[in-house]
ROTI-983622 format. One record per residue: chain; x, y, z of N, C-alpha, C in turn. Coordinates in Angstrom, 2 decimals, m for minus. Example, Ala and Ser with C-alpha at 12.3 -4.5 7.8 and 13.67 -1.06 7.14 Angstrom:
<rs>
+-------+---------+---------+---------+---------+---------+---------+---------+---------+---------+
| kette |      nX |      nY |      nZ |     caX |     caY |     caZ |      cX |      cY |      cZ |
+-------+---------+---------+---------+---------+---------+---------+---------+---------+---------+
|     A |   13.19 |   m5.69 |    7.80 |   12.30 |   m4.50 |    7.80 |   13.20 |   m3.30 |    7.80 |
|     A |   12.85 |   m2.25 |    7.08 |   13.67 |   m1.06 |    7.14 |   12.90 |    0.03 |    7.87 |
+-------+---------+---------+---------+---------+---------+---------+---------+---------+---------+
</rs>
This chain:
<rs>
+-------+---------+---------+---------+---------+---------+---------+---------+---------+---------+
| kette |      nX |      nY |      nZ |     caX |     caY |     caZ |      cX |      cY |      cZ |
+-------+---------+---------+---------+---------+---------+---------+---------+---------+---------+
|     A |  m22.00 |   m6.75 |  m23.94 |  m20.79 |   m7.56 |  m23.98 |  m19.56 |   m6.64 |  m23.82 |
|     A |  m18.63 |   m7.09 |  m23.03 |  m17.42 |   m6.31 |  m22.77 |  m16.39 |   m6.52 |  m23.87 |
|     A |  m15.53 |   m5.53 |  m24.05 |  m14.44 |   m5.62 |  m25.02 |  m13.39 |   m6.62 |  m24.54 |
|     A |  m12.67 |   m7.20 |  m25.51 |  m11.60 |   m8.14 |  m25.18 |  m10.32 |   m7.36 |  m24.87 |
|     A |   m9.65 |   m7.74 |  m23.79 |   m8.38 |   m7.10 |  m23.43 |   m7.34 |   m7.52 |  m24.45 |
|     A |   m6.64 |   m6.57 |  m25.06 |   m5.65 |   m6.93 |  m26.08 |   m4.40 |   m7.59 |  m25.48 |
|     A |   m3.65 |   m8.22 |  m26.35 |   m2.34 |   m8.78 |  m25.96 |   m1.34 |   m7.63 |  m26.00 |
|     A |   m0.43 |   m7.60 |  m25.05 |    0.56 |   m6.52 |  m24.98 |    1.96 |   m7.06 |  m25.23 |
|     A |    2.79 |   m6.28 |  m25.93 |    4.16 |   m6.68 |  m26.21 |    5.02 |   m6.67 |  m24.95 |
|     A |    4.72 |   m5.71 |  m24.05 |    5.50 |   m5.57 |  m22.82 |    4.70 |   m4.75 |  m21.80 |
|     A |    5.25 |   m4.60 |  m20.63 |    4.55 |   m3.87 |  m19.57 |    4.37 |   m2.40 |  m19.91 |
|     A |    5.34 |   m1.82 |  m20.61 |    5.23 |   m0.42 |  m20.97 |    4.04 |   m0.20 |  m21.89 |
|     A |    3.84 |   m1.09 |  m22.85 |    2.70 |   m0.99 |  m23.76 |    1.39 |   m1.15 |  m23.00 |
|     A |    1.37 |   m2.07 |  m22.06 |    0.16 |   m2.26 |  m21.25 |   m0.13 |   m1.03 |  m20.39 |
|     A |    0.91 |   m0.48 |  m19.80 |    0.77 |    0.72 |  m18.96 |    0.17 |    1.88 |  m19.78 |
|     A |    0.68 |    2.09 |  m20.98 |    0.18 |    3.16 |  m21.85 |   m1.29 |    2.91 |  m22.22 |
|     A |   m1.62 |    1.66 |  m22.49 |   m3.00 |    1.31 |  m22.85 |   m3.95 |    1.66 |  m21.71 |
|     A |   m3.62 |    1.20 |  m20.49 |   m4.53 |    1.42 |  m19.36 |   m4.57 |    2.88 |  m18.92 |
|     A |   m3.57 |    3.66 |  m19.27 |   m3.59 |    5.09 |  m18.96 |   m4.65 |    5.81 |  m19.81 |
|     A |   m5.02 |    5.22 |  m20.95 |   m5.98 |    5.84 |  m21.87 |   m7.34 |    5.16 |  m21.89 |
|     A |   m7.47 |    4.02 |  m21.22 |   m8.73 |    3.27 |  m21.27 |   m9.28 |    3.01 |  m19.88 |
|     A |  m10.59 |    2.94 |  m19.80 |  m11.27 |    2.63 |  m18.55 |  m11.46 |    1.11 |  m18.47 |
|     A |  m11.03 |    0.53 |  m17.36 |  m11.12 |   m0.94 |  m17.22 |  m12.55 |   m1.44 |  m17.26 |
|     A |  m13.52 |   m0.57 |  m16.93 |  m14.92 |   m1.03 |  m16.94 |  m15.42 |   m1.33 |  m18.35 |
|     A |  m14.68 |   m0.88 |  m19.37 |  m15.01 |   m1.23 |  m20.75 |  m14.66 |   m2.69 |  m21.04 |
|     A |  m13.82 |   m3.28 |  m20.20 |  m13.29 |   m4.62 |  m20.45 |  m13.68 |   m5.63 |  m19.36 |
|     A |  m13.98 |   m5.12 |  m18.17 |  m14.27 |   m6.01 |  m17.04 |  m15.59 |   m5.64 |  m16.40 |
|     A |  m16.32 |   m6.65 |  m15.95 |  m17.56 |   m6.41 |  m15.21 |  m17.22 |   m6.43 |  m13.73 |
|     A |  m16.98 |   m5.24 |  m13.17 |  m16.52 |   m5.14 |  m11.79 |  m17.58 |   m5.59 |  m10.78 |
|     A |  m18.86 |   m5.68 |  m11.20 |  m19.91 |   m6.17 |  m10.30 |  m19.73 |   m7.65 |   m9.99 |
|     A |  m19.05 |   m8.36 |  m10.88 |  m18.80 |   m9.80 |  m10.69 |  m17.44 |  m10.07 |  m10.06 |
|     A |  m16.67 |   m9.03 |   m9.82 |  m15.32 |   m9.19 |   m9.26 |  m15.39 |   m9.67 |   m7.81 |
|     A |  m14.40 |  m10.46 |   m7.45 |  m14.27 |  m10.94 |   m6.07 |  m12.96 |  m10.43 |   m5.51 |
|     A |  m12.98 |  m10.09 |   m4.23 |  m11.76 |   m9.59 |   m3.58 |  m10.74 |  m10.71 |   m3.47 |
|     A |   m9.53 |  m10.43 |   m3.90 |   m8.45 |  m11.40 |   m3.83 |   m7.76 |  m11.30 |   m2.47 |
|     A |   m7.29 |  m12.43 |   m1.99 |   m6.58 |  m12.47 |   m0.71 |   m5.25 |  m13.17 |   m0.94 |
|     A |   m4.16 |  m12.50 |   m0.60 |   m2.82 |  m13.04 |   m0.76 |   m2.14 |  m13.05 |    0.60 |
|     A |   m2.44 |  m14.02 |    1.45 |   m1.94 |  m14.00 |    2.83 |   m0.41 |  m14.11 |    2.95 |
|     A |    0.25 |  m14.68 |    1.97 |    1.70 |  m14.86 |    2.06 |    2.49 |  m13.80 |    1.30 |
|     A |    1.78 |  m12.85 |    0.72 |    2.44 |  m11.80 |   m0.05 |    3.02 |  m10.76 |    0.91 |
|     A |    4.30 |  m10.51 |    0.77 |    4.96 |   m9.53 |    1.62 |    4.96 |   m8.19 |    0.90 |
|     A |    4.54 |   m7.13 |    1.60 |    4.51 |   m5.82 |    0.94 |    5.92 |   m5.34 |    0.61 |
|     A |    6.02 |   m4.65 |   m0.51 |    7.33 |   m4.08 |   m0.85 |    7.58 |   m2.91 |    0.09 |
|     A |    8.81 |   m2.76 |    0.48 |    9.19 |   m1.71 |    1.41 |   10.03 |   m0.67 |    0.71 |
|     A |    9.89 |    0.56 |    1.14 |   10.69 |    1.64 |    0.60 |   11.29 |    2.40 |    1.77 |
|     A |   12.58 |    2.59 |    1.73 |   13.26 |    3.32 |    2.78 |   13.07 |    4.82 |    2.56 |
|     A |   12.72 |    5.51 |    3.63 |   12.58 |    6.96 |    3.56 |   13.41 |    7.59 |    4.67 |
|     A |   13.63 |    8.87 |    4.54 |   14.33 |    9.62 |    5.57 |   13.35 |   10.65 |    6.09 |
|     A |   13.23 |   10.74 |    7.41 |   12.31 |   11.70 |    8.02 |   13.01 |   12.37 |    9.19 |
|     A |   12.87 |   13.66 |    9.27 |   13.49 |   14.41 |   10.36 |   12.46 |   14.58 |   11.48 |
|     A |   12.82 |   14.11 |   12.66 |   11.96 |   14.24 |   13.83 |   12.75 |   14.89 |   14.96 |
|     A |   12.06 |   15.60 |   15.83 |   12.76 |   16.15 |   17.00 |   13.35 |   15.02 |   17.85 |
|     A |   14.54 |   15.25 |   18.38 |   15.21 |   14.23 |   19.19 |   14.33 |   13.77 |   20.35 |
|     A |   13.59 |   14.70 |   20.96 |   12.72 |   14.35 |   22.08 |   11.62 |   13.39 |   21.64 |
|     A |   11.10 |   13.57 |   20.44 |   10.05 |   12.68 |   19.94 |   10.61 |   11.27 |   19.72 |
|     A |   11.81 |   11.19 |   19.18 |   12.43 |    9.88 |   18.96 |   12.66 |    9.18 |   20.30 |
|     A |   13.13 |    9.91 |   21.29 |   13.35 |    9.31 |   22.61 |   12.04 |    8.83 |   23.21 |
|     A |   10.97 |    9.60 |   23.03 |    9.65 |    9.18 |   23.54 |    9.17 |    7.92 |   22.81 |
|     A |    9.39 |    7.88 |   21.50 |    9.04 |    6.68 |   20.73 |    9.82 |    5.46 |   21.22 |
|     A |   11.10 |    5.65 |   21.48 |   11.93 |    4.55 |   21.97 |   11.43 |    4.07 |   23.33 |
|     A |   11.02 |    4.99 |   24.19 |   10.51 |    4.61 |   25.51 |    9.22 |    3.80 |   25.37 |
|     A |    8.31 |    4.30 |   24.51 |    7.05 |    3.59 |   24.29 |    7.29 |    2.22 |   23.66 |
|     A |    8.21 |    2.17 |   22.72 |    8.53 |    0.91 |   22.05 |    9.13 |   m0.09 |   23.03 |
|     A |    9.98 |    0.39 |   23.91 |   10.59 |   m0.49 |   24.91 |    9.52 |   m1.12 |   25.81 |
|     A |    8.52 |   m0.34 |   26.18 |    7.42 |   m0.86 |   27.00 |    6.65 |   m1.96 |   26.28 |
|     A |    6.58 |   m1.86 |   24.96 |    5.87 |   m2.87 |   24.16 |    6.81 |   m3.97 |   23.65 |
|     A |    8.08 |   m3.83 |   23.91 |    9.10 |   m4.78 |   23.49 |    9.13 |   m4.94 |   21.96 |
|     A |    9.10 |   m3.78 |   21.28 |    9.22 |   m3.76 |   19.82 |   10.23 |   m2.68 |   19.44 |
|     A |   10.87 |   m2.78 |   18.29 |   11.76 |   m1.71 |   17.84 |   10.95 |   m0.42 |   17.60 |
|     A |   11.56 |    0.72 |   17.82 |   10.80 |    1.96 |   17.69 |   10.34 |    2.22 |   16.26 |
|     A |   11.11 |    1.74 |   15.27 |   10.67 |    1.91 |   13.88 |    9.38 |    1.12 |   13.64 |
|     A |    9.28 |   m0.06 |   14.24 |    8.07 |   m0.87 |   14.09 |    6.89 |   m0.18 |   14.76 |
|     A |    7.13 |    0.42 |   15.91 |    6.07 |    1.14 |   16.59 |    5.59 |    2.32 |   15.74 |
|     A |    6.52 |    3.00 |   15.09 |    6.14 |    4.10 |   14.20 |    5.24 |    3.59 |   13.08 |
|     A |    5.56 |    2.44 |   12.50 |    4.73 |    1.86 |   11.44 |    3.34 |    1.54 |   11.97 |
|     A |    3.26 |    1.01 |   13.19 |    1.97 |    0.70 |   13.80 |    1.15 |    1.97 |   13.97 |
|     A |    1.78 |    3.02 |   14.51 |    1.09 |    4.29 |   14.71 |    0.60 |    4.87 |   13.38 |
|     A |    1.45 |    4.83 |   12.38 |    1.06 |    5.36 |   11.06 |   m0.08 |    4.56 |   10.46 |
|     A |    0.00 |    3.25 |   10.54 |   m1.06 |    2.39 |    9.99 |   m2.39 |    2.67 |   10.69 |
|     A |   m2.34 |    2.81 |   12.02 |   m3.57 |    3.10 |   12.78 |   m4.17 |    4.43 |   12.36 |
|     A |   m3.34 |    5.44 |   12.20 |   m3.82 |    6.77 |   11.82 |   m4.38 |    6.77 |   10.41 |
|     A |   m3.73 |    6.07 |    9.50 |   m4.23 |    5.97 |    8.12 |   m5.60 |    5.30 |    8.12 |
|     A |   m5.72 |    4.22 |    8.87 |   m7.00 |    3.50 |    8.96 |   m8.09 |    4.42 |    9.52 |
|     A |   m7.76 |    5.17 |   10.54 |   m8.70 |    6.11 |   11.17 |   m9.13 |    7.19 |   10.17 |
|     A |   m8.18 |    7.73 |    9.42 |   m8.49 |    8.81 |    8.48 |   m9.35 |    8.33 |    7.32 |
|     A |   m9.23 |    7.06 |    6.94 |   m9.98 |    6.52 |    5.82 |  m11.45 |    6.28 |    6.16 |
|     A |  m11.77 |    6.22 |    7.44 |  m13.17 |    5.95 |    7.85 |  m14.07 |    7.12 |    7.57 |
+-------+---------+---------+---------+---------+---------+---------+---------+---------+---------+
</rs>
């Protein structure tokens, strides 16, 4: 039998609890089902990155051919590479 998850006063208390405890003591992960949130929009974080001017111009040219903003094309390229590296 698994332990009961305690009630928490706030998120900070919950965060501290889970930092010291293994969730498998409380949940049977073999019975877990993958959740799907099709309408959930990912949170975005703005970053600053220095790239050579020639690389940015090449990205803009490629993006123009695909009719997408170059920043969007960069996200596509990064997502594809991350997916490839995870395999």
